[in-house]
C-alpha positions in Angstrom: -26.9 25.0 88.3 -23.2 25.7 87.4 -22.5 27.4 84.1 -20.8 25.2 81.5 -18.8 28.0 79.9 -15.1 27.1 79.7 -12.0 28.8 78.5 -9.6 27.5 75.9 -7.1 26.0 78.3 -9.7 23.9 80.1 -11.0 22.5 76.8 -7.4 21.9 75.4 -6.7 19.7 78.4 -9.5 17.3 77.3 -7.8 16.1 74.1 -5.5 13.1 74.2 -3.8 10.7 71.8 -5.9 7.8 70.7 -9.4 9.3 71.2 -12.4 9.0 69.0 -13.7 12.4 67.9 -17.1 13.1 66.4 -17.7 16.4 64.7 -20.9 18.0 63.4 -21.4 19.7 60.1 -21.9 18.8 56.5 -20.5 20.6 53.4 -18.8 23.0 55.8 -22.1 24.2 57.3 -22.4 23.8 61.1 -18.7 22.9 61.5 -17.2 23.9 64.9 -14.1 25.6 63.4 -12.9 27.1 66.6 -13.0 23.8 68.3 -11.0 22.3 65.4 -8.4 25.0 66.1 -8.2 23.8 69.7 -7.9 20.2 68.7 -5.0 21.1 66.4 -3.4 23.1 69.2 -3.7 20.3 71.7 -1.2 18.2 69.7 -3.3 15.0 70.1 -2.6 12.4 67.5 -3.6 8.9 66.4 -7.2 9.8 66.6 -10.3 8.3 65.0 -12.8 10.7 63.3 -16.5 10.1 62.9 -18.1 12.7 60.5 -20.7 12.7 57.8 -18.3 14.1 55.2 -14.9 15.6 54.8 -15.7 19.1 56.2 -12.9 18.7 58.8 -10.5 17.9 55.9 -7.8 20.2 57.3 -7.6 17.9 60.4 -6.9 15.0 58.0 -4.3 16.9 56.1 -2.4 17.6 59.4 -2.2 13.9 60.2 -4.2 14.0 63.3 -6.3 10.9 62.4 -5.3 7.3 61.8 -8.9 6.2 61.0 -12.0 7.9 59.7 -15.6 6.7 59.6 -17.3 8.8 57.0 -20.1 8.8 54.4 -18.6 11.1 51.8 -14.9 11.9 51.4 -15.4 14.7 48.9 -13.4 15.3 45.7 -10.5 17.1 47.3 -7.4 15.5 45.6 -5.4 15.6 48.9 -8.2 13.6 50.7 -8.2 11.0 48.0 -4.4 10.8 48.0 -4.4 10.2 51.8 -6.9 7.4 51.5 -5.4 5.8 48.5 -2.0 5.8 50.1 -3.2 3.9 53.1 -2.0 6.6 55.5 -5.5 6.8 56.8 -7.8 3.8 57.4 -11.2 4.5 56.0 -14.6 3.0 56.8 -17.2 4.2 54.4 -20.8 4.1 55.6 -24.0 5.3 53.8 -25.0 8.7 55.2 -28.4 7.7 56.6 -27.0 4.6 58.2 -24.1 6.6 59.7 -26.5 9.1 61.2 -28.6 6.3 62.6 -25.6 4.6 64.1 -24.7 7.8 65.8 -28.2 8.3 67.1 -28.3 4.7 68.3 -25.1 5.3 70.3 -26.6 8.5 71.8 -29.7 6.7 73.1 -27.8 3.7 74.4 -28.7 1.1 71.7 -26.1 -1.5 70.6 -26.8 -1.0 67.0 -29.4 -1.0 64.2 -30.6 -3.3 61.4 -30.6 -1.8 57.9 -31.4 -3.0 54.4 -28.9 -0.6 52.8 -25.9 -2.6 51.6 -27.6 -5.9 51.4 -26.4 -7.8 48.3 -23.2 -5.7 48.1 -19.6 -5.9 49.4 -20.8 -4.1 52.5 -22.6 -7.3 53.5 -19.3 -9.2 53.9 -18.7 -10.4 57.5 -21.8 -8.6 58.7 -24.5 -10.3 60.8 -27.7 -10.8 58.7 -31.1 -11.2 60.3 -34.4 -12.1 58.6 -37.2 -9.7 59.7 -40.6 -10.3 58.3 -39.1 -12.4 55.6 -36.6 -9.7 54.5 -32.8 -9.7 55.1 -31.4 -6.9 57.3 -27.8 -6.2 58.1 -26.6 -5.3 61.6 -24.7 -2.1 62.0 -23.1 -1.3 65.4 -23.8 1.9 67.2 -21.2 4.7 67.3 -20.1 6.8 70.2 -17.1 9.0 70.8 -14.8 10.1 73.6 -15.4 13.7 72.5 -18.2 15.2 70.4 -17.5 18.7 68.9 -20.7 20.6 68.1 -21.6 23.9 66.5 -24.8 25.6 67.7 -26.5 28.8 66.8 -27.6 29.7 70.4 -26.9 28.4 73.9 -27.6 29.4 77.4 -25.1 28.9 80.2 -26.3 25.4 80.8 -26.0 24.1 77.2 -29.6 24.2 76.0 -29.0 24.5 72.2 -30.7 25.7 69.0 -29.4 25.3 65.5 -29.8 27.3 62.3 -30.7 25.8 58.9 -28.5 23.0 57.6 -26.3 23.2 60.7 -29.0 21.0 62.2 -27.8 18.2 60.0 -25.7 16.0 62.3 -25.0 18.3 65.3 -28.0 17.2 67.4 -27.3 13.5 67.2 -23.5 14.0 67.6 -24.2 16.0 70.8 -25.9 13.0 72.2 -23.2 10.4 71.3 -20.1 11.8 73.0 -18.8 10.8 76.5 -17.8 14.5 76.6 -19.7 17.0 74.4 -18.1 20.4 73.7 -20.1 23.2 72.1 -19.1 26.2 70.0 -22.0 28.6 69.9 -22.5 31.8 67.9 -24.9 33.5 70.4 -25.2 33.3 74.2 -28.4 34.1 76.0 -29.6 34.0 79.6 -31.3 30.9 81.0 -35.0 31.0 80.1 -34.6 33.1 76.9 -34.9 30.0 74.7 -38.4 28.8 74.7 -38.5 25.1 75.8 -40.3 24.3 72.6 -37.4 25.7 70.6 -34.6 23.8 72.3 -33.2 21.2 69.9 -30.6 19.7 72.2 -31.3 19.8 76.0 -28.4 20.9 78.2 -28.2 17.4 79.8 -26.2 16.3 76.7 -23.7 19.2 76.9 -20.6 19.2 79.1 -18.6 22.2 78.1 -19.3 25.4 76.1 -16.4 27.4 74.6 -16.5 31.0 75.8 -17.2 33.3 72.9 -13.9 35.3 72.8 -14.6 36.8 69.4 -17.7 37.4 67.2 -18.0 35.1 64.3 -20.5 35.0 61.4 -22.8 32.0 61.5 -23.0 29.8 58.4 -26.4 28.1 58.2 
């Protein structure tokens, strides 16, 4: 098997205008900050962001994204100003529903039926299906051109483990990208990670950023 470790320039070349980018992390835990730096450096614009919350807020403030699909925008005044001004199109989605839409995309489903949002404005223009006598709303699956993932440990082939709350959305986001790029805090040899401890198998990982500097892991 060929190692999936890649240098900065190779990863930079993968970002282009108009892409949909998914990023792991919640409340700044498990965010692939070095990959954010590369996305900024690439100069790509007019992107769509899919994330659980506004942890990648600095990307929004730099004007990289035209649209975001998100569960929680945070209380940062600049975030709220951007959204209120209409400079960024915003699609809010309940967090559990958003995570399931991403998971559905990762396993090849077209979407999911949920009860969350029934009887609210979220129901407008959505397909409603009666299941066992109860109304459910159809939510489409989500995928991305590129998924950016933060892992605790990887081997050369992309078998990943995650620490603590960094396990929030990273594993499902790793599955849902056409191209999945990983920032890891620790590199080990193949076989050092017990198969029972692997959270994300390497089959879902395409590229791993070479660890050019040591960085403290935030769990």
